[in-house]
C-alpha positions, -999 to 999 in steps of 0.1 A, spaced: -104 241 509 -81 217 489 -54 216 516 -68 222 551 -35 230 567 -22 255 541 -41 287 551 -36 281 589 2 276 583 4 308 563 -16 329 587 5 317 616 38 322 598 32 357 585 24 369 620 59 359 631 84 387 625 114 371 608 129 401 590 166 400 581 190 428 586 217 437 561 236 459 586 240 431 612 274 416 619 262 381 627 249 351 607 221 346 605 216 383 606 187 383 632 177 360 661 141 363 650 148 342 620 162 314 642 131 318 664 109 313 633 130 283 623 122 267 656 85 270 649 92 253 615 110 225 633 82 220 658 56 219 630 77 193 611 79 172 643 41 175 647 36 162 612 58 132 620 90 141 602 117 125 624 149 134 606 151 172 612 182 191 622 195 227 623 228 229 603 250 254 622 272 261 592 243 272 569 219 283 596 193 263 579 167 238 590 172 205 571 146 178 569 145 144 553 115 127 537 125 91 531 116 74 498 86 51 499 98 31 468 125 5 464 139 19 432 169 43 434 158 76 419 175 111 422 171 129 454 151 162 451 156 192 473 130 219 479 140 251 496 122 282 510 137 311 529 125 322 563 133 359 563 112 388 550 122 420 534 132 454 548 97 469 553 77 471 585 73 435 596 62 437 633 25 430 641 15 418 607 -23 414 606 -33 393 577 -66 400 560 -85 372 542 -108 385 513 -129 356 500 -146 354 466 -129 385 452 -151 400 425 -122 408 401 -128 445 398 -133 462 431 -106 479 452 -96 460 483 -91 480 514 -60 471 535 -74 467 569 -88 500 582 -61 520 565 -62 546 538 -45 522 514 -63 500 488 -53 474 463 -67 488 431 -69 466 400 -64 498 379 -29 500 395 -23 463 400 -40 447 370 -30 411 380 -58 413 405 -83 409 376 -69 373 372 -83 362 405 -120 367 403 -138 343 426 -106 335 445 -94 342 480 -70 372 483 -48 376 514 -33 410 522 -18 428 552 -35 457 569 -18 486 552 9 494 578 32 463 572 42 440 545 24 406 544 55 384 543 44 361 515 79 363 503 87 337 514 61 326 540 42 313 509 70 289 501 74 279 538 37 272 541 36 253 508 65 231 518 49 222 551 16 214 534 34 193 508 51 173 535 19 168 554 2 156 522 30 130 515 28 117 551 -10 114 549 -10 99 514 16 71 511 0 61 478 19 90 463 51 72 452 83 93 455 120 90 460 140 106 488 132 143 493 152 169 512 139 202 526 157 233 536 144 264 553 172 290 549 179 325 563 189 359 549 178 355 513 165 391 512 200 405 520 217 381 495 238 362 520 215 333 530 231 305 509 267 317 508 274 292 536 249 265 525 261 230 533 256 213 500 271 181 512 248 179 543 218 187 521 227 157 499 203 163 470 210 157 434 192 188 424 167 212 440 141 239 435 136 270 455 99 278 461 100 316 460 84 329 428 54 349 416 22 339 400 12 304 389 31 292 358 63 312 365 94 291 362 127 309 368 159 295 355 175 327 342 184 356 364 204 388 365 241 386 371 247 410 400 273 432 417 271 458 444 293 487 453 297 515 478 312 549 471 327 570 500 334 606 491 356 629 511 349 666 507 364 698 523 341 717 546 350 753 555 329 782 565 309 794 534 321 829 540 356 819 530 347 789 508 358 802 474 386 780 461 386 758 492 353 741 498 347 708 480 312 695 485 310 657 489 273 658 482 278 676 449 305 651 439 280 624 446 254 641 424 280 644 397 288 608 399 252 597 396 247 620 367 278 606 351 263 571 348 245 562 316 213 581 313 180 562 319 198 529 327 181 525 360 152 503 372 125 529 365 135 531 328 143 495 320 125 462 317 128 428 300 164 419 293 177 454 300 202 458 329 207 488 351 225 508 378 205 514 409 213 539 436 199 524 468 209 551 493 227 584 494 237 600 527 261 629 531 272 664 540 297 688 525 324 670 544 316 634 534 290 613 516 282 576 513 264 560 483 252 524 479 245 509 445 236 476 428 244 467 392 224 442 372 228 426 337 216 393 323 249 388 305 281 382 324 301 403 299 274 430 303 279 430 341 317 433 336 312 463 312 289 480 337 314 475 365 341 490 343 319 521 336 318 527 373 355 522 378 364 545 349 340 572 362 356 570 397 391 573 382 381 602 360 366 622 388 396 615 411 419 627 383 398 659 379 400 665 416 438 660 417 434 639 448 416 607 456 383 619 470 361 589 458 368 555 473 351 526 455 344 492 471 328 467 447 321 430 447 300 405 428 269 390 444 256 362 421 256 352 384 229 342 359 221 307 368 210 299 332 247 297 323 249 265 344 213 252 342 217 249 304 238 219 312 209 204 332 179 209 311 163 176 323 156 195 356 138 223 338 119 197 317 108 180 349 92 212 361 78 220 327 60 187 326 46 192 361 33 226 352 16 212 321 1 183 340 -14 208 364 -29 229 335 -6 258 339 7 282 311 44 283 316 62 316 319 100 314 316 108 350 312 141 356 330 135 370 365 147 406 370 164 397 402 181 368 417 172 338 439 191 316 464 191 292 435 216 315 417 242 309 444 233 272 449 236 264 412 271 278 411 279 258 443 271 226 424 235 221 433 214 229 402 184 249 415 158 266 394 129 285 411 92 276 412 63 299 417 49 304 452 21 328 445 38 360 458 25 393 444 37 429 449 65 417 473 83 439 498 57 465 507 23 473 521 6 463 488 18 427 489 -8 400 486 -11 364 477 -39 342 465 -49 310 483 -57 292 451 -22 301 437 -6 286 468 -27 255 465 -16 251 429 20 255 440 15 225 463 0 205 434 31 212 414 54 200 443 35 168 445 36 163 408 73 169 405 79 143 432 57 118 414 73 125 380 108 122 394 99 86 404 79 77 373 106 89 349 136 74 367 123 40 381 
């Protein structure tokens, strides 16, 4: 194995439940994330990193890797998030499948579920490599335990190989990325980096510096519930109003009918009775103007339906989540070029397709910390079919090392 500590870190980390909770009224949203961060801090101390602290404002573990050169070069930050997504995350049992043949189904533990290359064709790219899955009843947690493990391996390598010349490096292990709040309180001043990269992306070669712009909204609908025997002219079904609202949105502009640069409206949940209903949505568009147009479509539809009812039955609560970081990163293309060169030096084909989602880097970039996203080797995130590839993770560490080297070589 290229990096002896990488797989042990990963297998240990994914077995620690650090799922976030969007319904919590605390920050970070779960204590189990803090418990995992304590493991991270202990592992950093074991490596020999002495400047490690927990920033109370941002609920992030911050670590400092001092420069080993005399020249003043820009300080790089690398960031991974500690939480996992809203799928079963207790009792994760990672399965290591060595020397995958590139065409067979992979059984997930002893379960009825399989990774099938006919369904997940990316598997065919990993013939002869080591596939890591969960056991069929949980997620794996590679999003972003891949990034956490890679940062730890990167630091261990730098400590063990002082011949790798680099400037000052800052690390952050953040909470609540999966619920979109993890970096809203990030302490940019304490982090003290000139620019950063999140390590939270997909297959090798993926370089994310364009994302959706995003908003979310809830809709609360008040109906009138009376006995159905005397309902004529009196009953107003909140559920049916909710269905009418959904059907009133532009047809086929949802995740299952869009790809590439197409935006969407996405109904996340719908709970209700005749008396009342609650709906949760997200809106996505790559263009800021496009996001505003989609928001206006929602507002106009709510106003129209309330007018038709003759009373306010639909109550809208909407707010923006993050914006396309490309709008800001276009002013800092030297950072993108640094990553591109590292990818090329490591023999990777670069994929810069805008990510159909967002990253912590979206928020951080608009907070004044330019922060594109590097691949971490995550595949099929957020469910039972999640997997990662050990060789992809090793390549991610190679890229981190090369970025650190290039930052020194190009700025000394």
